[in-house]
Every structure is written in structure tokens, then in C-alpha cells.
C-alpha positions in Angstrom: -0.9 -9.5 -7.0 0.5 -8.1 -10.2 -1.5 -5.3 -11.8 -0.7 -2.6 -14.3 -2.6 0.5 -15.2 -4.5 0.1 -18.5 -2.7 3.1 -20.0 0.6 1.1 -19.8 -0.6 -2.2 -21.4 1.6 -3.7 -24.0 4.8 -1.9 -22.8 6.4 -4.8 -21.0 5.5 -3.6 -17.5 3.5 -6.7 -16.6 6.2 -9.0 -18.0 8.9 -7.2 -16.0 6.9 -7.4 -12.8 6.0 -11.1 -13.3 9.6 -12.0 -14.2 10.7 -10.3 -11.0 8.2 -12.4 -9.0 9.5 -15.6 -10.7 13.1 -14.6 -10.0 12.3 -14.0 -6.4 10.4 -17.3 -6.1 13.1 -19.4 -7.9 16.3 -17.9 -6.8 15.7 -16.4 -3.4 12.7 -18.2 -1.8 13.4 -21.6 -3.4 9.7 -22.1 -4.2 8.8 -25.0 -6.5 5.3 -23.9 -7.4 3.7 -20.6 -8.3 0.0 -20.3 -8.9 -2.3 -17.5 -10.1 -5.9 -16.7 -11.0 -6.7 -14.5 -14.0 -10.0 -13.5 -15.4 -10.8 -15.5 -18.5 -11.7 -12.3 -20.4 -8.0 -11.2 -20.3 -6.3 -13.0 -23.1 -3.2 -10.7 -23.1 -2.5 -11.6 -19.5 -3.1 -15.3 -20.1 -0.8 -15.2 -23.1 1.9 -13.5 -20.9 1.6 -16.1 -18.2 1.7 -19.0 -20.8 4.9 -17.5 -22.3 6.5 -17.5 -18.8 5.8 -21.2 -18.3 2.4 -21.2 -16.5 0.0 -23.8 -17.6 -3.8 -24.0 -17.3 -5.0 -26.0 -14.4 -8.7 -25.3 -14.3 -11.5 -22.8 -14.6 -13.5 -21.2 -11.7 -16.9 -20.6 -13.1 -18.5 -17.2 -12.3 -15.6 -16.4 -10.1 -16.1 -12.6 -9.9 -18.5 -9.8 -10.9 -17.1 -7.3 -13.3 -18.8 -4.6 -15.4 -22.2 -6.0 -14.7 -21.6 -9.6 -15.3 -20.2 -12.7 -13.7 -16.9 -13.9 -15.2 -15.0 -17.1 -15.2 -11.4 -17.2 -14.0 -8.5 -19.4 -15.2 -6.3 -21.1 -12.6 -2.7 -21.4 -13.8 0.4 -22.9 -12.3 4.1 -23.0 -12.9 6.3 -25.8 -11.5 10.1 -25.5 -11.2 11.9 -28.8 -11.5 
């Protein structure tokens, strides 16, 4: 799980953490596939993951309860060829 404190949004912390996970997966663990789930109401995170090669694979409707409402989640994946 990669999470950052809201006060540090937009400073590259999430990108640095996610890039470190990708480096570990690609260069040390030899994983071919990474997957993640992100709440659909988080366009900044979705944009970050897209910029790092993750693609949309599906939507999980009413995946979680947050701030008084049920929210969808986006399933994303990245394949290394």
C-alpha cells in the first residue's frame, strides 16, 4: 500500500514511493505484473498511475464507504514485457 499524508500532495512523494515499488518489482523480484486498486474519486492518483504505465482494467462498484457514501474503485494493472 502506498499512501501519503494529504499535506504532502503534489510534492512528488507518491511518485517517488510508487517508482521505488516498480523498481523493486522489475529489477529485484522479477515480477511481470503489478496491480492496484484506487478509489475512483482520486483523479490525481489515477493520473499518477497512468503516467507510470498502469492501465485501467475495471471498476469495482461501491467498493468502499468513505465520508458517508459508497464509492467505486478502479482496478489498474501494469505488465512488464
